[in-house]
C-alpha positions in Angstrom: 173.9 152.1 76.2 172.8 155.2 74.3 169.7 157.1 74.7 166.9 157.3 72.1 167.1 159.6 69.1 163.8 161.3 70.1 162.1 162.0 73.3 159.7 159.4 74.9 156.8 159.7 77.2 157.6 159.7 80.9 156.0 159.0 84.3 157.0 160.5 87.6 156.5 159.8 91.3 157.6 161.1 94.7 159.5 158.6 96.8 161.4 158.3 100.1 165.1 157.4 99.9 167.2 155.8 102.6 166.6 155.4 106.3 166.5 159.2 106.9 163.3 159.5 104.9 164.8 161.9 102.4 162.3 162.7 99.7 163.0 162.6 96.0 161.3 162.9 92.7 161.8 160.0 90.2 161.0 160.1 86.5 161.4 157.3 84.0 160.4 156.4 80.5 156.8 155.2 80.3 157.7 151.8 78.8 159.3 148.6 80.0 163.0 148.4 80.2 166.1 149.1 82.2 167.8 152.5 82.3 170.9 154.2 83.6 170.3 156.3 86.7 170.9 160.0 86.4 170.8 162.2 89.5 169.3 165.7 89.1 170.9 168.4 91.3 168.6 171.2 92.3 169.2 174.9 92.6 169.2 176.4 96.1 165.3 176.4 95.9 164.7 172.7 96.4 162.9 170.1 94.3 160.7 172.7 92.6 158.4 172.3 89.6 161.3 173.4 87.4 163.6 170.7 88.8 160.8 168.1 88.4 160.5 169.2 84.7 164.2 168.8 84.3 164.0 165.3 85.7 161.2 164.5 83.3 163.3 165.9 80.5 166.2 163.6 81.3 163.9 160.7 81.6 162.5 161.4 78.2 166.0 160.8 76.8 165.8 157.2 78.1 167.1 157.4 81.7 165.8 156.9 85.2 166.1 160.4 86.7 166.1 161.1 90.4 166.1 164.5 92.1 167.0 164.0 95.8 165.9 166.6 98.4 169.3 167.6 99.9 167.5 170.1 102.1 165.5 167.4 103.9 167.3 167.7 107.2 166.3 171.3 107.7 163.3 171.9 105.5 161.9 168.7 104.0 159.9 169.2 100.9 160.8 172.9 100.6 160.0 174.5 97.3 161.1 178.1 97.1 160.7 180.7 94.4 163.6 182.6 92.8 162.6 186.0 94.3 164.5 187.9 97.0 162.8 186.0 99.8 163.3 182.7 98.2 167.0 183.4 97.5 167.6 184.4 101.1 166.0 181.3 102.5 167.7 179.1 99.9 171.1 180.5 100.8 170.4 179.9 104.4 169.6 176.3 103.8 172.6 175.9 101.5 174.9 177.1 104.3 173.7 174.2 106.4 174.8 171.6 103.9 178.1 169.9 104.5 180.2 167.7 102.3 179.7 164.8 104.7 175.9 165.1 104.8 175.7 165.4 101.0 177.9 162.4 100.6 175.5 160.5 102.9 172.6 161.5 100.8 174.4 160.5 97.6 175.1 157.1 99.0 171.4 156.7 99.9 170.4 157.7 96.4 172.8 155.2 94.8 171.5 152.4 97.1 167.9 153.3 96.2 168.7 153.2 92.5 170.4 149.8 92.9 167.2 148.4 94.4 165.0 149.6 91.6 164.5 146.8 89.0 164.4 149.2 86.1 167.6 151.0 87.1 171.2 150.0 86.2 172.6 152.1 89.0 173.7 155.7 89.6 175.8 156.5 86.5 175.6 160.3 85.8 174.3 163.6 87.2 172.9 166.8 85.7 173.0 169.7 88.2 172.0 173.3 88.2 173.9 176.0 90.2 174.1 174.5 93.7 173.2 171.2 92.1 176.1 171.5 89.7 178.4 172.0 92.7 176.9 168.9 94.3 177.6 167.2 91.0 181.3 167.6 91.5 181.0 165.9 94.9 178.9 163.2 93.3 181.2 162.6 90.4 184.2 162.2 92.7 182.4 160.2 95.5 180.2 157.9 93.3 182.7 157.7 90.4 180.1 158.7 87.9 180.5 158.1 84.2 179.4 161.6 83.4 178.5 165.0 84.9 176.7 167.9 83.3 177.0 171.0 85.5 175.1 174.2 84.6 176.8 177.3 86.2 178.1 175.5 89.4 178.8 178.2 92.0 181.3 178.4 94.8 183.7 175.8 93.3 186.9 177.8 93.8 186.6 179.1 97.3 185.4 178.2 100.8 182.4 180.4 100.9 180.0 177.6 101.9 180.5 174.5 104.1 180.0 172.2 101.1 183.2 173.7 99.7 185.4 172.9 102.7 187.8 171.7 104.0 189.3 172.4 100.5 187.5 174.1 97.6 185.3 171.6 95.8 187.2 172.2 92.5 190.1 170.3 94.1 188.1 167.1 93.9 188.8 167.2 90.2 191.6 164.6 90.6 189.0 162.1 91.9 186.7 162.5 89.0 187.2 159.8 86.4 184.1 160.4 84.2 183.5 162.9 81.5 182.5 166.4 82.6 180.4 169.0 80.7 180.5 172.5 82.2 178.0 175.0 81.0 178.8 178.6 82.1 177.6 182.1 81.2 180.0 185.0 80.5 177.7 187.3 82.4 177.3 185.1 85.5 177.7 187.3 88.7 178.7 184.2 90.7 181.3 182.8 88.3 183.5 185.6 87.0 186.3 185.4 84.4 188.9 184.7 87.0 186.9 181.7 88.4 186.3 180.5 84.8 190.0 180.6 84.1 190.7 178.7 87.3 188.1 176.0 86.5 189.5 175.7 82.9 193.1 175.3 84.2 192.1 172.7 86.7 190.4 170.6 84.1 193.2 170.8 81.6 194.2 167.3 80.4 191.0 165.7 81.6 187.9 164.5 79.7 185.8 167.6 79.8 183.9 170.0 77.7 183.7 173.7 78.8 181.1 175.9 77.1 180.8 179.6 77.9 177.8 181.4 76.4 178.5 185.1 75.6 176.6 187.5 78.0 174.6 184.7 79.5 173.7 185.4 83.2 173.4 183.0 86.1 170.3 180.8 85.8 169.9 181.3 82.0 168.6 177.7 81.6 165.8 178.1 84.1 162.5 179.0 82.4 161.1 180.4 85.7 163.7 183.2 85.8 163.9 186.5 84.1 167.4 185.5 83.0 166.1 182.6 80.9 167.6 182.3 77.4 165.8 179.8 75.2 168.4 179.6 72.5 171.3 179.0 74.9 169.2 176.5 76.8 168.3 174.6 73.7 172.0 174.3 72.7 173.1 173.4 76.2 170.6 170.6 76.4 171.7 169.2 73.0 175.2 168.9 74.5 173.8 167.2 77.7 171.9 164.7 75.6 175.1 164.0 73.5 177.3 163.5 76.6 174.8 161.2 78.3 174.3 159.1 75.1 178.0 158.7 74.5 179.0 157.9 78.1 176.0 155.8 79.2 
């Protein structure tokens, strides 16, 4: 299936996923039909208004988008801002995530999508920062057809529990779907050495690696001072193309 050539109207709702009561935001086209499921991975700040808009944006391309609340065990429903206090709290919550707990939440999300009559299953993921990192786990664990990861941090080391027992980048061999990596040259979390390691690890795989000159971390988030509209517009054209070609 390929997405529509122009955006369609969407509807969104909050739902509970799985037996743990994990919350999630779901958006879909406002018309009858069945749609591939696309997971949306949040930044460290939770399922914020920005992330819900990104789910709406994906849904407008012709998909059923779901943004799970991976922080639900420690701070269900948390919505932080991208200031110093929000970053501190978001990092604290991020350090409580483990690969096993995230995999459990991914399984619950997949099972939820399989029960929705308008969904064809969990088939792709679009993730931002921490959500891009989670996207690597999802692509390997769920065998997704496609992953679009915006500036995924902590991939190459063991700085957070999610990137242990081995760096998450080492899951690349388990990823069979296409991967789009969108990075910024000025990203303080992903320096040139890390970009080189990521590029080398993906050599010979089905991937697209785009590095925008001077772009800082979070350049695609319109709630940040680092937002760059031109880079964001171009990056989303690539996301739409990858999803349409792979789903």
